[in-house]
N, C-alpha and C positions, 0 to 999 in steps of 0.2 A: 498132239506131240510137237514139242519145237525142233525144230531143223538141227542136226549136227552139225556140230563146231566143223569146217573142213580145215585139213591140217595137211600142209606141204611138208615133206621130209627132205633136207638138204644136208647130205655127207658124203663123201668121197668113199665111202667103205660100204659096198653093198650088203654086207653081213649085218651091218648096224642099222641100215635102211630097213632092212627085212624084218629084223628085231622091234624095231620102232613101229614098223606097219602092224604086226601081228599083235602087239600091246594097245596101241590105238583102236585096232578093230574089234577088242575085246570089250569094249564098252560103247553101248548104243547112242551116247550124247555124243561121240566123235566119231570122225571118218577121215581117211585118208584120200585126199583129192589128187596127189601127185608126189612124185618124187624127184630129185635132182641130185646129180654128181659132182657138179661145179658150180660154182658162183654164177655164171652167166646163165645155166641154164635154171637157177632159182629164181633169179630177176624174172626171165622168162616166163615161167610157169607160174609165178606170182600174178603174172597179169592175166594170165589165161586160164587158172582153173578155179578161180572162186575161191582161193583159198582164205580163211579166217586168220591162221596164224602160221607160221613159217617155224619150224624147228631149224634151226641156222649152225651148222658146224663152221668154226671159226678157221681153221686151217684147209682149205681145199685147193686143188690146183688151179691156175690160171688166175680169174679172179676170186679173191678171197671172199672169207664170209662177211668180213669187216665192211668190203668195199660194196659187196651185194646188199648188205644191211641199208648202207647209205642210199642206194638208188633205189630200192625199195621203199623206205620211209620218205623220199623226197618226191616220191611220184604221187600227185595229188588224186590220181586214180587210184591209188592203193591207201587212201588214207586210214582206211577201216581194219587193215592187215596189220597184224601184230607180229612182230619177230622175237623168238625166243631165244636165245644164244646156249648151244650146247658147248661144253668145252671140258676138255681132259681135267685140265685143274681149276677149280673154282676162281682162284686168284690168278688172272691172267692178264698180264699187261695190255692186252688189245681189248679186253672187257669194258674197261671204262671208255675207250674210243667207242666201241659199239653203243654204249648207253647214252653217249653223248649224240650220236648219230641216229638215234630214236629207237635202239633196240628196247623191249619193253622188261626185259630181266634176262637172267641168266642161271643156268643149271648145270652141276656139274654131271657127265654122262655117268658117273658110278651111283646117281641118285636110285633111290628104290622107285620099281616101277609105278606104284600108288603116287609118289611125289612127282612124277613127270605128267602122270595125267592130271593131278590137282593143278599142276603149274600151267598146263594148255590151258585150263579152265579158269585159272585167275588170270593170266594174261588176256585173254578174251576178254573177261569183264572189263578188266582194267582198273580192278578195285585194290589192288596191291603189288607191290614190287616183291620179287622172288627174292630168296635169301638176303634180306635186308641186313643182317649181321656182316656176311661176307661182303656185301655190295659198300658198305660202309667204311671197312677196313680197307677195301681196293680202293676207294675215293681217297680215303685220307691219305695213304701211302702215296698216290698218283701225285695228290697235290703239294706232297713233302719233297717231290723233286722240283729243284731248282729250275730245270729245262720244261717243265709241262706247258709254258706259252698260253695260259689261260689269262682272261680277261676276268678278275676276282674281286674288280670292283664292288662295294657295297651299292653302290647308286643305283645299280640294275634293279635295285627294289624299291626303288621310290614311287614306283606305280602302286605298289600295294597299300592296303590300310594295314592297320595294325592288327588285326584279327587276321589278315590274309598272313600277314609275315607270321604269327603265332601260329597258324596252323601250316605253313610252309616248313617251319622250323620241326614241327612234330611228325611231318609227312618225312622229312629228312631224317628224321632219328629211327624211322622203321615202321613208324605206328599205322595201323590199318584206320579205316574210317570210324570203324567201330571203338575201336581204341581210343582214338580222338575225341569221339562223342563223349565216351564216358569221362574222360581227362578234363573237358570242358563244361559237361554236363549240359550239352544240347543234343539233339538228334542227329542221327547219321545223315538224312537228309539234308539237313544243315550243312553238316561237314561237307557233304558230296559237292553242294552249291559252291562253298566257298573253294574248295578245290579245283573245281572246272573255273570258276572265274580266275583264279591264279594261274592255271596253266595257259589259259587265254592272254591274260595280261603279259606274260612272260615269254608267250610264243613256245609253250613246251609242248611237244607231240603228245606225253603221256604222265603218269605218276614218275616213273624211272627216271624221266628228265628234270622233275621238281627236286626229285634227291640231289642229282648232280649239281644244279643251281645251288641248292642250298649249303652245298659244299664249296662250290666254287667262290661262292660272296663270302665265306666264313660264318654263314647265319648259324648253322648247326655247331661248328666250334666254339664260337663266342657264346652260345648259352649253355655250354659245358664248362666252362671255364671255372 
């Protein structure tokens, strides 16, 4: 039997932490390795508990979840740790920054219990971005703001092959590896290889950041005009 996925729950509300803990413990392939009520504690416990996935609330006292996410994803010793943002409102102005900072996805706190458990597994695998439709809407609206301050030059993609650009476009559109494989009539393994090479070339932490890059550079929007 494989080792259960270690989950660290970071939320300033004790009742919610208890609820999430009960839910995670209800399935044998997941286990809670720690809890945190502040951002500082979340970073500290991510370094000491052996967590694989951090459920991170954005709004916490002191060090907020956004800054905590940046610190966790910037730590080379925590390269294996995935951050799943939990937010009261799925479309949150801070979620985009969290994705740019290395978070692997986000989910509304009102999600069904089964969806949250699946989200943890998906983020741990790194196979798919959560809530792709909501993420695309969020990123599109963020980039429409005149003050977003991002480098959106398409030259960032010059290092990619034509096939890699094509796959980046499909990843940015929210397609899974299986969906992309079917669309291009190739194997999922081939798609995964291209996705991994694209992440390496662009310095992306994971698939979520590929989506952000696809929108920052206008690749997805230009493909759907």
